[in-house]
C-alpha positions as CSV (number, residue, x, y, z in Angstrom):
1,E,95.2,60.8,87.3
2,N,95.4,64.5,86.4
3,W,99.2,64.3,86.5
4,G,100.8,64.1,83.1
5,E,103.7,65.4,81.0
6,H,102.0,68.8,80.6
7,M,101.5,69.2,84.3
8,S,105.1,68.0,85.0
9,D,106.5,70.5,82.6
10,S,104.4,73.3,84.1
11,I,105.5,72.6,87.6
12,R,109.1,72.3,86.5
13,W,108.8,75.7,84.7
14,L,107.3,77.3,87.8
15,W,110.0,75.9,90.1
16,Q,112.7,77.1,87.8
17,T,111.2,80.6,87.7
18,L,111.0,80.7,91.5
19,V,114.6,79.5,91.8
20,E,115.8,82.2,89.3
21,C,113.9,85.0,91.1
22,L,115.2,83.9,94.6
23,T,118.8,83.5,93.3
24,N,118.7,86.9,91.7
25,E,117.4,88.5,94.9
26,L,120.0,86.8,97.1
27,N,122.8,87.8,94.7
28,G,121.5,91.3,94.8
29,L,121.8,91.3,98.6
30,K,125.3,89.8,98.5
31,T,126.6,92.4,96.0
32,S,125.0,95.4,97.9
33,R,122.8,96.2,94.9
34,G,120.8,98.8,96.8
35,E,123.8,100.7,98.0
36,L,125.2,101.0,94.5
37,I,121.9,102.3,93.1
38,L,121.5,104.8,96.0
39,D,125.1,106.0,95.6
40,H,124.8,106.5,91.9
41,W,121.5,108.4,92.1
42,Q,122.7,110.6,95.0
43,E,125.8,111.6,92.9
44,V,123.6,112.5,89.9
45,R,121.0,114.3,91.9
46,V,123.4,116.4,93.9
47,N,125.7,117.4,91.0
48,T,123.1,117.9,88.3
49,D,120.7,120.7,87.7
50,I,117.1,119.4,87.4
51,E,116.6,121.1,84.0
52,D,119.9,119.6,82.6
53,L,118.8,116.2,83.9
54,G,115.5,116.5,82.1
55,S,117.1,117.8,78.9
56,V,119.5,114.9,78.6
57,F,116.9,112.3,79.4
58,W,114.5,113.9,76.9
59,K,117.2,113.8,74.2
60,H,117.8,110.1,74.7
61,L,114.1,109.2,75.0
62,N,113.3,111.2,71.8
63,D,116.0,109.3,70.0
64,E,114.8,105.9,71.2
65,S,111.0,106.5,71.2
66,P,109.9,109.9,69.8
67,E,106.2,108.9,70.2
68,Q,106.7,109.1,74.0
69,T,108.1,112.6,74.0
70,H,105.2,113.6,71.7
71,L,102.7,111.9,74.1
72,F,104.0,113.8,77.1
73,R,104.7,117.4,76.1
74,R,106.4,119.1,79.1
75,S,109.3,121.3,80.0
76,F,112.8,119.9,80.6
77,T,112.3,120.7,84.3
78,M,109.2,118.5,84.4
79,W,111.1,115.7,82.6
80,G,113.8,116.0,85.2
81,K,111.2,115.7,88.0
82,L,109.7,112.7,86.2
83,L,113.1,111.0,86.2
84,Q,113.5,111.9,89.9
85,H,110.2,110.2,90.7
86,I,111.3,107.1,88.7
87,M,114.5,106.9,90.7
88,E,112.6,107.2,94.0
89,M,110.3,104.4,92.9
90,L,113.3,102.1,91.9
91,L,114.9,102.8,95.3
92,L,111.6,102.1,97.0
93,S,111.4,98.7,95.2
94,L,114.6,97.7,96.9
95,A,113.9,99.1,100.4
96,E,110.1,98.6,100.7
97,P,108.9,96.3,98.0
98,E,105.4,96.0,99.5
99,I,104.9,99.8,99.5
100,F,106.4,99.9,96.0
101,F,103.9,97.5,94.5
102,E,101.0,99.4,96.2
103,Q,102.2,102.6,94.6
104,L,102.9,100.9,91.3
105,F,99.3,99.7,91.1
106,E,98.0,103.3,91.2
107,L,100.8,104.5,88.8
108,T,99.8,101.8,86.3
109,I,96.2,102.9,86.3
110,R,97.2,106.5,85.6
111,H,99.5,105.4,82.8
112,I,96.7,103.4,81.2
113,R,94.6,106.6,81.1
114,Y,97.6,108.5,79.5
115,G,97.7,105.9,76.7
116,V,101.0,104.3,77.7
117,R,101.6,100.9,76.1
118,P,103.8,98.0,77.4
119,E,106.2,98.4,74.5
120,Y,107.1,101.9,75.7
121,L,108.9,100.5,78.7
122,S,111.9,99.0,76.9
123,P,113.0,102.2,75.1
124,F,112.2,104.2,78.2
125,G,114.7,102.0,80.2
126,T,117.3,102.4,77.4
127,A,117.0,106.2,77.7
128,L,117.3,106.0,81.4
129,F,120.6,104.0,81.2
130,L,122.1,106.3,78.6
131,T,121.3,109.3,80.8
132,L,123.0,107.6,83.8
133,E,126.0,106.7,81.7
134,E,126.3,110.3,80.5
135,F,126.3,111.7,84.1
136,L,128.2,108.9,85.9
137,K,131.0,108.7,83.3
138,D,133.7,106.3,84.6
139,K,131.5,104.9,87.3
140,W,129.2,103.4,84.7
141,D,130.9,100.1,84.1
142,D,129.7,96.6,83.2
143,H,128.8,95.8,86.8
144,A,126.9,99.1,87.3
145,E,125.0,98.6,84.0
146,A,124.0,95.0,85.0
147,V,122.7,96.1,88.4
148,W,120.7,99.0,87.0
149,K,119.2,96.8,84.3
150,D,118.2,94.2,86.8
151,V,116.4,96.6,89.1
152,W,114.7,98.3,86.1
153,K,113.7,94.9,84.6
154,R,111.8,93.9,87.8
155,A,109.9,97.1,88.0
156,A,109.2,97.4,84.3
157,N,108.0,93.7,84.0
158,S,105.5,94.4,86.8
159,M,104.2,97.5,85.2
160,S,104.1,95.8,81.8
161,R,101.8,93.1,83.1
162,G,99.5,95.7,84.6
163,L,99.3,97.7,81.4
164,S,98.6,94.5,79.4
165,L,95.9,93.3,81.7
166,G,94.3,96.7,82.0
167,G,94.1,97.4,78.3
168,N,91.0,96.4,76.4
169,G,88.8,97.7,73.6
170,I,86.9,100.0,76.0
171,T,89.9,101.5,77.8
172,H,91.8,102.0,74.5
173,A,88.7,103.8,73.0
174,L,88.5,106.0,76.1
175,V,92.2,106.9,75.9
176,E,92.0,107.8,72.2
177,G,88.6,109.5,72.6
178,D,87.4,107.3,69.7
179,T,83.6,107.0,69.7
180,E,83.6,104.6,66.8
181,A,86.1,102.3,68.5
182,L,84.0,102.3,71.7
183,Q,80.9,101.3,69.6
184,I,82.9,98.4,68.2
185,A,84.1,97.3,71.6
186,M,80.5,97.4,72.9
187,Q,79.3,95.0,70.2
188,C,80.8,92.2,72.3
189,A,78.7,93.0,75.3
190,P,75.7,90.9,76.2
191,R,72.5,92.9,76.3
192,N,72.0,92.4,80.1
193,L,75.6,93.6,80.7
194,R,75.9,96.4,78.2
195,A,75.0,99.1,80.7
196,E,77.4,97.7,83.3
197,W,80.2,97.7,80.8
198,L,79.5,101.4,80.0
199,C,79.4,102.4,83.7
200,Q,82.3,100.3,85.1
201,V,85.6,98.9,83.8
202,D,87.9,96.8,85.9
203,I,91.6,97.8,85.6
204,N,93.8,95.4,87.7
205,G,91.2,95.1,90.4
206,A,90.2,98.8,90.5
207,S,86.7,99.8,89.2
208,I,86.6,103.0,87.1
209,S,83.6,104.7,85.5
210,P,84.0,105.3,81.7
211,L,81.5,108.1,82.0
212,Y,83.4,110.0,84.7
213,W,86.7,109.2,82.8
214,A,85.3,110.8,79.6
215,L,83.9,113.8,81.4
216,H,87.1,114.4,83.3
217,D,89.1,114.3,80.0
218,G,86.6,116.5,78.1
219,K,85.8,113.7,75.6
220,F,82.2,114.8,75.1
221,S,81.5,112.7,72.1
222,I,82.2,109.6,74.3
223,V,79.9,111.1,77.0
224,E,77.1,111.6,74.5
225,F,77.5,108.0,73.2
226,I,77.4,106.5,76.7
227,L,74.4,108.5,77.8
228,S,72.5,107.7,74.6
229,D,73.3,104.0,74.9
230,L,72.3,103.8,78.5
231,L,68.9,105.4,77.7
232,T,68.2,103.0,74.9
233,I,65.6,100.3,75.7
234,R,66.8,96.8,74.8
235,A,65.4,93.3,75.4
236,D,66.2,89.6,75.1
237,I,64.4,86.5,76.1
238,H,65.2,87.2,79.8
239,G,63.8,90.7,80.1
240,Y,64.0,94.4,79.2
241,Y,67.0,96.5,79.9
242,Y,66.9,100.3,80.3
243,G,69.9,102.0,81.7
244,R,71.7,100.7,84.7
245,E,69.9,99.3,87.8
């Protein structure tokens, strides 16, 4: 009796999504997608100085999304090492997907703390492709571009979901160090859960302490607000609440 048009459309959508994913993976195996990615990256890595690699990538990323180069201020050498790490993660996603997703989970949590937003991933990928095109020259054809975009899309979509799920009013306030925003976010908390919200946030299944987070990042106005709020006596019809049990 629960089966209706809406349920039918939902199942049909789910099946179509699964078919597309499996078809994409099988086509990737058939066309030696992993070998092409590995060959391209080895050529770039062996023939390119790490600082030059970082310089070119930074230039393209700054053109596509200058807020990202301002968010992460680092040397060209460090940008090159960042790109190396990204390439290693993409290769891992093809060779050992289970390990890749375990590491991606930790990486996503770190990026939430850095203030990275899901919308950053698209221009980041564009900068990556432009960098590869510049170094690979004639080897960067339509087929190569399609393969790289497909591999990047799978990894970026997974991270985007994690960034979206892990982002809320409290985490955004912690990232920005905005005490007023944290006060606004806490207005939604029930009195009996207020202290718990201030002592623990869940990010994609991982529990993180906002107090430790703020202390680690030197955001002392946030620390002061959390401690003051935890030491405030509150009550409702169910009882009195003072700090965290």
